[in-house]
N, C-alpha and C positions, 0 to 999 in steps of 0.2 A: 139619981136621975142624971142623965147626960145633958150638958149645956147645949142649947140649940146650935151654937157656932161650931161645936165639935161634931155634930151629926152631919151637917152639910160641909163637905170637903171642898168642892169646887163646882162651878157651873160648867157644863159641856156645851160649847158653842161650835157647831160645825154647819156645813151647808144643809145637811138633812134636818138638824134640829132647828135651824132658822126657818125652814119651810113649815115645820110642825108648829112653831110659835105663831106664824102668821095665819095658817089655815085652821088648826085645831085648838089653839090657845093652850098648848102643852109646852112645858119647860123641862129640860133634862139636867140632872145634877149627878155628880160623883158624890156618894155618901159613905158614911162609915159602914164597914162590913158587918158590924154587930147591930146596926140600927134596924128597927122594924118599921112597918108602914105607919103605925100610929105615931111613933116618935118623929118620923120624917114629916108627917102632916102637921103635927104641932110645931115643929121647928120652922117650917116654911110659913105657916100662918102667923107665927110670932115675929119672925124677922122681917117679912115683906108686907105684913098687914093685908093679906088677901085670903080668899076662901077657897080651899082645895076641895074638888069634887071627886077625883079619882087618882090613885097612885098605882103604878106598875113598877115592880122591882126586878132587876136582873143581876145575877151573880156572874161577873165576867172573870174568866180564867186567865191567868197570866200567860203571856206568850213565851215560848222558848227563846232564849238568847244564848249567844256563845261569845266568849272572849278568849281568843287563842285556843288552847286545848281544853279550856274549862267550859262545861255546859251548865246552864242554869235556867231559871224562869223569872220573869217579872212577877211582882206580887199580884195576888188575886184582889179584885175590887168589886164594888157594888154600884150599879147605876139605877137611878130612880127617874121615871118619866111621870111628871106631875101634870094633871089637867086642872085648870082653874075654872071658877065660875065665869059665865059669860059676862063680859064687861070688865073683869079684873085683869090687870096687867102688872108685870114686874118691870119697873122703870129701868133697872140696871141692865136689862137684856136688850132694851130698845136701841137701835142704831140710828 
């Protein structure tokens, strides 16, 4: 079993995710590409002590990048949009 801190890579905080936090009580995370929805749910509930009601995951493809004459791609990654129970908040995200 993967440790919960290895499943959640980083929070994604943008203008769009900030609006979603306020209106829909959803939080967005960059997660391990091998993690499934059950592992993500358990990790969030264990780390932040909240109740998760819904999770949507998206596989993000790496963007093409170029350095001089060499072409390549950024790594692929996975994004998880997590909806919490009404009344639950993650204090680390609050500004």
